[in-house]
C-alpha positions as CSV (number, residue, x, y, z in Angstrom):
1,M,-39.0,-3.7,43.1
2,S,-38.0,-0.1,41.3
3,H,-35.1,-1.5,40.5
4,I,-35.8,-4.7,38.5
5,A,-38.0,-2.2,36.5
6,V,-35.7,0.6,35.9
7,E,-33.2,-2.3,34.6
8,R,-36.2,-3.6,32.2
9,N,-36.9,-0.4,30.6
10,R,-33.3,-0.1,30.2
11,R,-32.9,-3.5,27.7
12,R,-36.1,-3.1,26.9
13,Q,-35.2,0.4,24.6
14,M,-31.5,-1.2,24.5
15,N,-33.0,-4.2,22.9
16,E,-35.3,-0.8,20.3
17,H,-32.4,1.0,19.5
18,L,-30.7,-2.1,18.3
19,K,-33.5,-2.8,16.2
20,V,-33.9,1.1,14.1
21,L,-30.0,0.0,14.2
22,R,-30.3,-3.0,12.7
23,S,-32.8,-1.3,9.9
24,L,-30.4,1.3,8.9
25,T,-27.4,-0.6,8.1
26,P,-27.4,-3.7,5.1
27,C,-27.1,-7.0,5.9
28,F,-24.0,-7.8,5.1
29,Y,-22.2,-5.6,7.7
30,I,-24.2,-7.8,10.3
31,K,-23.3,-11.3,10.5
32,R,-25.3,-13.2,13.7
33,G,-27.9,-10.8,15.7
34,D,-26.4,-11.1,18.9
35,Q,-25.9,-7.6,20.4
36,A,-21.8,-7.3,19.5
37,S,-22.1,-8.1,16.5
38,I,-25.2,-6.1,15.2
39,I,-22.7,-2.6,17.0
40,G,-19.7,-4.4,15.6
41,G,-21.5,-3.9,11.7
42,V,-23.2,-0.8,12.7
43,V,-19.4,0.5,13.5
44,E,-18.2,-0.8,9.9
45,F,-20.8,0.8,8.4
46,I,-19.9,4.3,9.8
47,K,-16.9,3.7,9.3
48,E,-16.8,2.9,5.4
49,L,-20.0,5.9,5.0
50,H,-17.2,8.1,6.5
51,L,-14.4,7.1,4.5
52,V,-17.4,7.8,1.4
53,L,-17.8,11.4,2.5
54,Q,-13.8,12.1,2.4
55,S,-14.1,11.4,-0.7
56,L,-16.7,13.1,-2.3
57,E,-15.7,16.7,-0.1
58,A,-12.2,16.1,-1.7
59,K,-13.6,15.5,-4.7
60,K,-15.8,18.6,-4.6
61,R,-13.3,20.4,-3.1
62,R,-10.9,19.5,-5.9
63,K,-13.6,20.6,-8.6
64,S,-13.5,24.0,-6.8
65,L,-9.6,24.0,-7.2
66,S,-9.3,22.9,-10.3
67,P,-8.2,25.8,-12.9
68,G,-9.2,23.8,-16.2
69,P,-7.6,21.3,-18.1
70,G,-3.8,20.1,-17.4
71,L,-2.2,19.6,-14.5
72,P,-1.0,21.9,-11.9
73,S,2.9,22.3,-11.7
74,P,4.2,21.4,-8.1
75,R,4.5,25.2,-7.3
76,Q,0.9,24.9,-7.1
77,F,1.0,21.9,-3.7
78,Q,0.5,23.6,-1.0
79,L,1.9,22.2,3.0
80,S,0.3,22.9,6.2
81,P,2.1,24.3,8.7
82,Q,2.9,21.5,10.9
83,P,7.1,21.3,11.9
84,E,9.4,19.0,10.4
85,T,9.3,15.7,12.0
86,P,11.9,13.2,11.5
87,F,10.9,9.5,11.3
88,V,14.0,8.0,13.2
89,K,13.7,11.1,16.3
90,R,10.5,9.5,18.5
91,D,9.7,9.0,21.1
92,H,7.9,5.7,22.0
93,N,6.4,6.7,25.1
94,N,5.0,10.7,23.7
95,F,2.1,9.6,21.2
96,E,1.5,12.4,20.2
97,E,0.0,12.5,16.4
98,L,2.2,15.0,14.7
99,G,0.7,15.1,10.6
100,A,1.1,17.0,7.1
101,C,-1.3,17.5,4.1
102,C,0.1,18.3,0.2
103,N,-3.6,19.4,-1.2
104,S,-3.6,19.7,-4.9
105,P,-6.2,20.4,-7.8
106,V,-5.3,16.4,-8.5
107,A,-5.3,15.1,-5.5
108,D,-5.3,15.6,-1.6
109,V,-2.2,13.9,1.0
110,E,-2.3,13.5,3.8
111,A,0.0,12.1,6.3
112,K,0.3,11.2,9.7
113,I,2.0,9.1,13.0
114,S,0.4,7.3,14.5
115,G,3.0,5.6,17.5
116,S,5.7,3.7,15.1
117,N,3.8,4.0,11.9
118,V,2.8,6.3,9.9
119,L,-1.4,6.9,8.5
120,L,-1.0,8.0,5.2
121,R,-4.9,8.6,3.2
122,T,-4.7,9.9,-0.1
123,I,-8.4,11.2,-2.2
124,S,-8.0,11.5,-6.5
125,R,-9.8,10.8,-9.0
126,R,-8.4,7.2,-10.5
127,I,-5.5,7.2,-12.3
128,P,-4.3,4.1,-13.9
129,G,-0.9,2.7,-12.6
130,Q,-1.3,5.8,-9.6
131,I,-1.5,2.9,-7.1
132,V,1.9,1.7,-8.3
133,R,3.7,5.1,-8.2
134,I,2.5,5.5,-4.6
135,I,3.9,2.1,-3.9
136,S,7.4,2.8,-5.8
137,V,7.7,5.8,-3.2
138,L,7.4,4.6,-0.4
139,E,10.0,1.1,-1.5
140,K,12.7,4.3,-1.9
141,L,11.7,5.7,0.7
142,S,12.4,2.7,2.8
143,F,9.0,2.5,4.1
144,E,7.2,-1.8,5.1
145,I,3.2,-1.5,3.9
146,L,1.3,-3.0,6.5
147,H,-2.3,-2.4,5.7
148,L,-3.7,-0.8,2.4
149,N,-7.3,-0.2,1.8
150,I,-9.0,1.3,-1.1
151,S,-12.1,2.9,-1.5
152,S,-14.2,3.9,-4.7
153,M,-16.9,6.2,-5.7
154,E,-17.5,7.1,-9.6
155,D,-14.4,8.4,-10.6
156,T,-13.0,8.9,-7.2
157,V,-10.2,7.1,-4.9
158,L,-9.4,6.7,-1.7
159,Y,-5.9,5.1,-1.1
160,S,-5.2,4.4,3.1
161,F,-2.1,2.7,3.4
162,V,-0.9,2.1,7.4
163,I,2.9,1.3,7.1
164,K,5.8,1.0,9.0
165,I,8.7,3.4,9.5
166,G,12.1,1.4,8.4
167,L,15.1,2.0,10.4
168,E,16.4,3.6,7.0
169,C,14.3,6.2,7.0
170,Q,14.8,9.8,8.0
171,V,12.4,12.2,5.7
172,S,10.0,13.7,7.6
173,V,5.4,13.4,7.2
174,E,6.2,16.7,5.1
175,E,8.7,15.4,3.5
176,L,6.4,12.2,2.7
177,A,3.3,14.3,1.6
178,L,5.4,15.9,-0.9
179,E,6.7,12.4,-2.6
180,V,3.6,10.7,-2.8
181,Q,1.6,14.0,-4.0
182,Q,4.3,14.8,-6.8
183,S,4.1,10.7,-7.9
184,F,0.4,11.8,-9.2
185,C,2.4,14.6,-11.4
186,C,4.6,11.4,-12.9
187,E,1.8,10.7,-14.7
188,A,1.6,13.7,-16.7
189,T,5.1,12.7,-18.4
């Protein structure tokens, strides 16, 4: 009998927690009222909140780094100390995530290898035509865009790419991050 009471109490607690989650999540994230839909909607909402948080943190960082009007010179870019890893020399059995960051007062760029793909994220203020410049760089470097997500808030935009490494590609993650970062400088010319 105690097992039945324990299980009943567990279900009651789960239902209460699901009600709270549902009340905290905007209704358009939850398609149906079943448990899986509620949890799936909450997961999507939390992912969106993470993107907004990253965008706000990047905006705050850019404001604190920005010396004033004008764009920085390419010498101001800072690469994180990651080992150089050519994309063509990847081991399909070793899914170690390697990456590089290239940040400036104009934009933060992050590239990470994930399996046979690269996750590329940029956070910057809105710049007309910037997405076209980034796509042009990726195509020039023999990458195939599998997925693109664009999130914006006020004057800040986050571009998240999932890109497939092309067979002809012989670029390291550091070079990719730097090339994308330099595409932000083209705006000034």
